[in-house]
Residue, then its C-alpha position, 0 to 999 in steps of 0.5 A: m494436500v497442503v491446501a486441504t490441511a490449511v482449510d481443516t486447520f484454519g477453517p473459514f478464517l483462511i479465505p479473508a486472511t488470504l485475500f488480505v495478504v494478496g491485496v497488500a502484496g498487490y498494493a505494494v507492487l502497484w505502489v513501487l511501480t508508480g514511484q510513490q516514493r518520488k512523489w511523496a518526496a516532493d511534498d512539503g508536509d502540508g499535503v500540497r505538492r509544490q512543483d515550482g519550488s515556491e514556499p508554502p504560505e505562512r500559518 
């Protein structure tokens, strides 16, 4: 009943909007599970991760 009402109200827009929401939620779960926060914390800002603690080259 709720799904039928939503389809009647929003029509064909409902399918891509639902896929977008599910995709964003799925990506967020994967991001959290892979620990991207820790990986990005090791980035010194130039896009190269320095694992050995060395300084990036001067620009």
